C-alpha positions in Angstrom: -2.4 4.3 -11.9 -4.4 7.1 -13.1 -4.4 6.1 -16.3 -5.2 2.1 -15.6 -8.8 2.8 -16.9 -7.5 3.8 -20.2 -4.9 0.9 -20.1 -7.7 -1.5 -19.6 -9.8 -0.2 -22.5 -6.9 -0.1 -25.1 -5.5 -3.4 -24.3 -8.6 -5.2 -23.9 -10.6 -3.4 -26.4 -13.6 -2.8 -24.1 -16.0 -0.3 -22.6 -16.2 1.9 -19.5 -19.0 -0.2 -18.6 -17.3 -4.0 -18.2 -13.9 -1.7 -16.5 -16.5 0.0 -14.1 -17.1 -3.2 -12.0 -14.0 -4.1 -12.0 -12.3 -0.7 -10.4 -15.7 -0.3 -8.1 -14.8 -4.1 -6.6 -11.0 -3.0 -6.2 -12.3 -0.1 -3.9 -14.9 -3.3 -2.2 -11.8 -5.0 -1.5 -10.1 -2.4 -0.2 -12.6 -1.4 2.1 -12.9 -5.1 3.6 -9.3 -5.3 4.2 -8.7 -2.6 6.3 -9.9 -4.2 9.3 -7.3 -6.9 9.4 -4.3 -4.3 9.5 -4.1 -4.1 13.4 -3.9 -8.0 13.6 -1.4 -8.2 11.2 0.7 -5.6 12.4 0.5 -7.4 15.6 1.3 -10.6 14.5 4.3 -9.3 12.2 5.3 -6.4 13.6 4.5 -3.1 11.8 7.6 -2.9 9.5 7.2 -6.4 8.2 3.8 -6.1 7.5 3.8 -3.5 5.6 6.7 -5.0 3.5 4.7 -7.8 2.6 1.3 -6.2 2.0 3.7 -4.2 0.0 5.5 -7.2 -2.1 1.8 -9.2 -2.4 0.4 -5.6 -4.4 3.8 -5.4 -6.3 3.2 -8.8 -7.4 -0.4 -8.0 -8.5 0.6 -5.4 -10.4 2.7 -7.2 -12.4 0.2 -10.0 -13.0 -1.9 -7.5 -14.4 0.0 -6.8 -18.0 0.3 -10.4 -18.7 -3.0 -11.4 -18.4 -4.5 -12.9 -21.1 -8.3 -11.9 -20.5 -10.0 -8.9 -18.8 -11.6 -11.0 -16.0 -8.0 -12.4 -14.8 -6.7 -8.9 -15.1 -9.1 -7.5 -13.0 -8.7 -10.0 -10.5 -5.1 -9.2 -10.2 -6.3 -5.3 -9.8 -8.9 -6.1 -6.9 -6.1 -8.1 -5.2 -3.5 -5.6 -5.8 -6.2 -2.5 -4.3 -7.0 -5.0 -1.4 -3.2 -4.8 -0.6 -2.4 -1.3 -1.0 -5.5 -0.5 1.1 -4.2 -2.5 4.2 -0.4 -0.9 3.4 -1.2 2.8 3.9 -3.0 2.8 7.3 -0.1 0.7 8.5 2.2 2.9 7.2 1.0 6.2 8.3 1.0 4.4 11.9 4.5 3.3 11.6 5.5 6.9 10.0 3.7 8.3 12.9 5.2 6.0 15.4 8.9 6.2 14.4 9.2 9.8 14.4 9.8 12.6 17.1 6.3 14.1 17.7 7.6 17.7 17.5 8.1 16.5 13.9 5.1 14.3 12.7 3.6 17.0 10.4 6.6 17.5 8.6 7.5 13.7 8.2 4.3 13.2 6.7 4.2 16.4 4.4 7.7 15.2 2.9 5.9 11.5 2.6 3.0 12.8 0.8 5.2 14.9 -1.2 7.1 12.0 -2.1 4.0 10.5 -3.4 2.3 13.4 -5.4 5.5 14.0 -7.0 5.3 10.7 -8.3 1.9 11.0 -9.3 2.2 14.1 -11.4 5.1 13.0 -13.6 4.3 9.1 -14.3 1.2 9.8 -15.6 2.6 12.2 -18.7 5.1 9.0 -19.1 2.7 6.6 -18.5 0.4 8.4 -21.4 3.1 8.5 -23.8 4.1 5.0 -23.8 0.2 3.9 -24.4 0.5 6.7 -27.3 3.0 4.3 -28.6 1.4 1.1 -27.8 3.7 0.2 -25.7 1.1 -0.9 -22.8 3.5 -3.2 -21.1 5.7 -0.5 -19.9 3.4 1.8 -17.5 2.8 -1.3 -15.6 6.3 -2.0 -15.7 7.7 0.8 -15.1 5.3 0.9 -12.1 6.4 -2.7 -10.9 10.1 -1.5 -10.9 9.1 1.8 -9.1 6.7 0.1 -6.5 9.7 -2.4 -6.2 12.4 -0.2 -5.4 10.1 2.1 -2.9 9.6 -1.4 -0.8 13.2 -2.3 -0.7 14.2 0.9 0.1 11.7 1.0 2.8 13.0 -2.6 4.0 16.5 -1.6 4.3 15.7 1.5 6.1 13.3 0.8 8.4 13.4 -2.7 9.3 15.1 -2.4 12.4 13.2 0.9 13.4 11.2 -0.4 16.4 7.7 0.8 17.2 7.1 1.8 21.0 4.2 -0.4 21.2 6.1 -3.3 19.6 9.2 -3.1 21.9 7.3 -2.6 25.5 5.6 -5.4 26.9 2.6 -4.1 29.0 1.5 -6.0 32.5 -2.1 -4.5 34.2 -1.8 -3.7 37.7 -5.0 -3.1 39.8 -4.8 -0.1 42.3 -6.5 -0.3 46.0 -9.7 0.5 44.8 -9.6 -2.1 42.0 -9.0 0.4 39.0 -6.7 -1.2 36.5 -3.8 1.0 35.3 -1.6 -0.3 32.3 2.5 -0.1 33.1 5.0 -0.4 30.7 7.6 -3.2 31.9 10.9 -3.3 30.4 
């Protein structure tokens, strides 16, 4: 994804001034979707919500190289960014809720390490492919990697409920009228 501005310039023979608004819009779209995350996670369950937005963001990524004009490719990218921005907070919440509190730091470090390795290695491969005018290949490989990650996540964690998704909460009041939540199983 680091070379995407260059990809847009090469694919559509355009300038940074023409590309910049699409990247700004992608960041704004991502910001605007974040408030939707808690409601979707409650309604769908966190694991299903993560899979849904991962699938949608991956499909939007797949559309970028097939777009015949910059505005359509830009729109696919903006939508992809919006879905990815929804995925990360839910994924971090899921990880923290599913992992023993004593190893949360380690789990987060491993997850970040996996992300960092791919972000360190894949730009070199993408640059190599783009230098040989194989412009669709980097996005195709990105699609394959994101698809594999989403499928792996679903297969490995779909049956891992978070505590807040399995307990029903009821509210009781003490003698002074103070409300105290308690979990009932």
